[in-house]
N, C-alpha and C positions, 0 to 999 in steps of 0.2 A: 504494498499500500504506500502510495506517495504522499508526503507530508509537506505543506508549504508554508514558511514563515520568513518575515524580514531577518537579513543578517545584522545584528550588532556591530558597531565599530571594533569590538574587542574579540570579535571571533575569527582570528588571522589564518587558521587552519580553513575555515570553510570559504575564504576569500581566496588562498591558495590554490582550492581545489575549482573554484569559478574561474579562475585566470587559466586552470587548464584545461577547462571547457571550450573557454574562449578562443585559446590557439588552436585547439584542434578542428571546432568550429569556423573559425573566421580565416582559413588558410588563405595566404596572397593578399587581406586587406591592409591598410596603412597602419592602424591601432594594433593588429600583430606584428609586424615588422619592428615598431617601436618597441616591443618585446616584453618579458615576465615583469622586469619591476616598473616599469610605466604602468602597465595593466594592473597590478598590484596599486599602485598609490592613485588611481583612476576610480577604481571601485570602492576602495577604502571610501573615497571623497563621497561618493552616492551614499555611504552608510551616514556620515559626518554631517552632511548637509541638510540644512532644517525643511528642505521643499523636494529632497531627493531620496529615493531608498532602492536598494537591492532585495529582491525576491530569490529565495533558495528552494530548491525542489530536492526531496531527498528520500533514499529507499533504503531500507534497513541499515542508516547512518551513512549511505553512499550517496553523494552530490553527483544527481543525475541534470541538474538544469538550473537557467538561474535566468532573472529578468531585471534589467535597471530601468528606471524611468525618473522624470524628474517635472515637476511643475514650474517650475523658474528655471531654466537651462542658463540662460543670463548668469545670474547669480550663482550657478553651479559653479562654472567656469572660474569667478571670481574669487569663489572662495577654495577653489584648487590653487589658483593661483598665491591667495593672501596664506593658506595655512602648509602648501607644500611646495612652493616654488623652488626650492634648492633639489630637492626628489627630481621633481621633473625635469628642471636645467638639468640634473645629471645623466641621467636617461635618454635625453633628447639630442645630448650630446654625442651618447656612443649611437647612437640611430644616425647623426649629423655624419658623426667619423665614418660610419659602412656605406653613407651613401647622401652626398653633400647635397644634392636636390631635393631631399625630405625637407632644407628648412625653412621655407613658404609655405610649404603642405603644413607644417607645426603652425604657423602663422594663421595661417587661414583657419585653422579647425579651432583656435583660441576666439579667432572675433568672428565665428558664425551665428556664433547665439546670438550675440548683439545686435548683428544685422539681419537676424532672423524674428526680431520679437517682434508680437503683433500684440494689436490691441484687447483681442478676447483671451480670456483664459483658457488653457486648456493643458491636458498633461502629454508629454514627451515619452512615449516608449522607443529610448536608447537604443538597449541592445537587448536580445533574446537568445540563449544557446542553449542546446540539449545533445547531451554525452552522445557520441557516436551509435553506441550500444544500446539506446533506450531511444531512437529513432522510431518514427510509426507507433508507439504507444501512447499517446497522448498527452506527455509530458508538458511540450511548448502548450497547446489549449489549455490545461491547469493552469499555469501560470498565466495566460491572459483572461482566464475565468476570474483570478486572483485578483488582478489588477482590477478588474471591471468592478468587482463589490469593494475595492477599496476606493476607487474613485466616486468620488459625490457629484453627478451630475445636474445637480441643481446647483452648483460652484463653479464648475469646470463646464465646458461647452463641449470638448469632443478629447478622445486619446486621437494625438498623430504621432506618424511614424513614417521613416521615409527606406525605399529597399529599391535597390537596379531592376531598372524597368526591361533590359535587356539580358538572356540567357539565366532567368530566375525564377523560369516557370512553376517550381517548386515551392519557392517562399510567398510570391505570388499566389497560388492557389490557397497556400496555410491562413494569408491574412484573408483572403474573401472569404474563405471556410468560417472565420472567428467571426466574420460579422463588418469588416472592415470595408470602406468602400473608395475607389480611388476619387480624390480629390482633383490631381492636377499632374501632368507630366512636365518633367524643367530636366534644364541641364547645367552640369557645374562646370567651373570654371575651366577644368579639365576636360571638358566635354564627353561625361557621363552622365548618363539619360536615366533619372531618378524617376520614380510615382512617390507622391506621397498619398498616403492613406488617412481617413479617419473613421474612428467609431465613435459613433451618435450617441451611443446608450439609447434607455430607454424614453424617451421626450414626451409620452402621456405623463411618466411619473414628474416630470418638471413641473417645479410650480410658477 
């Protein structure tokens, strides 16, 4: 039986296991290239930030999935810089040495939340990953269901996420199956085509 709960900032062993799942799930992605140390700091901040959280799914004491989200992405990044600047700088330097062209990507990543700030209040599903050995067993859906329960749709307009629009059929199907609807397609500065998905909640229950 799978249990889901929020990760406490002191649960460093869970953070380590979550990072391992991230590395297995998102091979070839920018954040994976940044390395284990960078990811540890990032997910640590999700646990400590006032408007963000990290959910973990466990089965018999084994971490089988996770979900990171925030209702104030701009402030989350400010929190990261304010509280973990030196560790982030250290791990970013390692990535820069391995691949100098990564520098501008790092800068844009930290500027993006402020640039994309919107007037309406929403929750951003930033990252979701499942242990490869537990794929197609409903772990991802259970994590999203838990997020839907935690979000007060009288306070927030929707849950938002972004995912690749090209060669990403499995993920697109997964989000649509879980009630997310395509809001728009856009292109990043690097030419990467992305979908923005939204889950609006039960509008009949909104006051």
